[in-house]
N, C-alpha and C positions, 0 to 999 in steps of 0.2 A: 803512686797513688797519693803521696803526701801533699801535693799541691791542689788536690780536689777539695771542693767544699760541698756540703749537703744542706739544702734548704727544704725543711719539712713543713708542709701545710696541713692544718686542720681544714675541714670542709664546711660544715654547717656553721654559719656565723662568721666565717673567715673568707672562704672563696665564694660561697653562694648564700643567698638569703632564702633559707628553707623554712622559716618560722611558719608561714601561712600553710604550707603543705604538711608540716609536722602537726600543727594544731588541728587541721582538718582530719587527719588520720587518727589522732587521739580522740576526737569527737565521735568518730565511728566506733572505735574500740570501747570507749567508756559507755556509750549507749548500748552496745551489744551486751555488756554484762550488767547493765542497769545501775551504773554508778554515776555520780555527779562529775561532770567534766572539771578538772582542775583549771585554775585561772590561767590567764596568759602568762603572768609573771611566774607562776609555779612551773609551767611547762618550759619557760625560758631557762629556769634554774637547772633542769636536768639535761638540757641539750649538750651533747658531748659524751655523755655516758652511754654505755651499751643499753639496749632495751631491757635486758635482764636485770640490770642495776637500777634503771630508771623507774620501772613500774612499781616496785615496792616503796619507793620514795613518794610517788604520786598517789598511791593507794595503800597506805600502811595498815588499813583496817581489815583487809581481805586476805585470804590464805594464799600460799604459793601457787595453788592450782589456778586461782583466778588471775594471778600475775601472768602465768604462762598463757592463759587465754587472751589476756589483753595484748601480749606480744604478738600472738598469732594473728589476731584480728587487725592489729595495727599494721603489720607487714602487708597483709592482703589489701587493706584499704590504701596504704601508701602506694603500692604498686599500681592499683587501679587508677588512682588519681594521677599518677605520673604518666601512665599511658594516655589518659584522657587529655592531659594538659600539653603533652608534646614538648616543643621547644620553649614554651613558656614556664615550664616547670623549674622551680628553684633557680631563679635568675642569678647570674654572677653579680657581685658587687661591682660598681663602676671602677674601672681601672685595673681590676685583678686579672682579666685576660691578658691585657697588654703586658703586665708585669711578669706573668708566668711565661708568656711567649719570649719576652726579652731574656729572661734568666735561662730558658731552655736553649737559647742560641749561644750561650757562653760555654766555651769548651771546658773551663775549669769548674762549672757548676752542675751538680746533679740535683734532681728534684724528687721529693717523695711526698706521699700523703699518709697521714695518720689520723684515722677517723673512727668514730663510733658507729658509722653506717655499716650495713652489710655489704659484702662484695657485689652482689647483684645490684643493690641500690646505688653504690658508688660508680660501678661501671656504666650503669644506665645514665647517671648524671654526666659523667665525663663524655659519654658518647653523644648525648644531646648537645653538649657545648663543644664537641670536637676537640677534646683536650686529653684523650687517653694517652696519646703518644708522648706527652711531655714528661711523664713521671717514670723514673727508673726503679722506684720501689713504692709499692702500694700495700699499706697495712690497714686491715679492716677488723671489725669486731668479731667476725667469724673465727678468726685465728688467734686471738689474744685475750687476756683478761681486760676488763674495762679500764679506761683511764681512771685514775692517774697512775696505774701500774706502768712502769717504763718499758714493758715488753715491745711495744710497737717501735719505739725509738731505737732500742738496742738491736732489734732485728734489722731495721733500716741501715743502721751503721754497719752491721755485719755484712749485709748484702752489697753495700756500695764500697766498703773498705775505707770509709772516711773516718778520720780521727775525731773524737768528741769535741775537741777545741775548734774544729773547723765546721761544726754543724750548728744549726739554729732551728728551733721550733717556733712556728708562727701560729697563734691561736687567739680565741676570743673569750675563753672561759678559764676558771681557775683549775679545771682538770687538765687542760693543756699545759698550763704553767707549772703545775705540780709535777706532771709527768716529765717535763723537761728537767726540772730540778732533780728528780729521782734518777734520771738517766745521766746526769752530769754534763748537760749541754746548756747553751744560752737559750733564752726565749724572748720573743717579742709579743707583747699584748696589743691587739688592734682595737681601736675605739669604735668600730662600726658594728660590733657583734652583739652577743646576748647577755654578757656579764659586763657591768660597768667597769671602766678602768680603775675606779677607786677601790675595787675589790681585787685587782690584779697587781698589787704593789710588789709582789715577789718576782715579777718578770724582770729580766735583765734590762729591757727597754720597753717603751710603749710608744705607739704612733697613732695619729688620727687620720692619716691619708695613705694611699698606696705610694705616693711619691716619698713620703717620709719612711715608709716601709723599705723601699729600695735602699735608701741611705743607711738605715739601721742594719740591714742584712750585711752590707759591705763592711760596716764598722765592726760588727760582732763576729764576722768570719775572717777577719784579717785582711780584707781587700781594701785597697786605696781608692 
């Protein structure tokens, strides 16, 4: 197992551009409880966290019962919007499908997902884009504490048997980068997501394009 490497992807803001769908579901949820919808930038700041962690940050003035209601309505609205949108839901960022496909064909490379999405939401997204079979380990908010707790990464390492020095986390938010640091693995910050690269300086590397991402993965996992 020592010659294997593990490449772990965040989803929202890294693999797929989900901001429009997230904001639309937030609008329904906040309207339901008669609260003012947070701004676009405020919503971008919480992407990557589990919903239970995100709602108190977006609506700190209301009690936990209202946060729970926001989560419930958000999940329902997101699912309804996903079903209505079909294949147009949460499009993949340009170049990411090709990169995942290429990596999945390498015998020494295992792929994983670590996301704040629910299992149902993630599986629906992967099915829409016909990508479910590419990932050997799938870690979701249903089963773990919210990022940046390292539980998702530690579980992916345990499931695949890959050593930490042969693993890398790819993400677009500080939650991804902090999670990787807490788990003791390298990280790559991508420049097309929801937190600016200027705020992700703790990442081991940063990239602006999928082509640059492929080279960074090789460099940080010991591949030539």
